[in-house]
C-alpha positions, 0 to 999 in steps of 0.5 A, a space after each residue: 655872531 658871538 657877543 660878550 654876553 655869551 662868554 660865560 655860557 660858552 665856557 665848557 662848550 664843545 667847539 666844532 669845525 666846519 665839518 662838525 668834527 669835535 675840536 675840544 672844549 672852551 676854557 677861556 675867551 679873549 676879547 679884542 681890546 679895541 672892539 670889546 668883542 670876543 676874538 679868541 677862545 682857548 680850547 682844550 684839545 688832544 686825546 686827554 684834553 691836556 693841550 690848550 690852543 687858541 682858535 679865532 672866533 671871527 665868523 664863529 657862531 654859538 648855538 647855546 650848545 656848541 661853538 662853531 668855528 670856521 677853522 678845520 680841526 687839523 689846523 687848530 691842532 697845529 696852531 702856535 701855543 700860548 699860556 691861556 692864563 695870561 694876556 697874549 703878548 704882541 709877538 704871540 698875537 702876531 704869530 696867531 694872526 699870521 698862522 690863521 691868515 687873519 689881519 692883526 688885532 689886539 686881544 686881552 683876556 675877557 676878565 680884563 674887560 683876563 680870562 673868563 674861564 675854568 680854573 682847570 
C-alpha cells in the first residue's frame, strides 16, 4: 500500500502496468480528502512524455523504484485528461472513477494536504 510518506519519493518514478510495461513517470500525486491517502497519480505519458494522465493508486504498490499499478498501459493512454496542476473537479472525478470502473471518491492535490510534484 502506498502512504502519504511515500509521495515525495514517488515523484519522477516510473509507473509500470501489471505486465511490467512502462506507462510513464509520476509528476503529481492526489490524496483522497476523506482518507488522506494517495488516490491518484498524474503520469507523464506519450512518445515524448508530453501527455499527463491520471492513474488510480488503488491497490498500487511502490517498491522505492517503480510504482506498480493494476491498470493496463493501453487503458491509461485512453483515460480522460485533467489539468494536473489543479484540484480535480467533481465532474472530472466522476468521469475518471467511471472510466476506471471504480467507486467514486474525492481527491485533492496532495499539497492541499495541491499537487506535490515537479514543475515541468
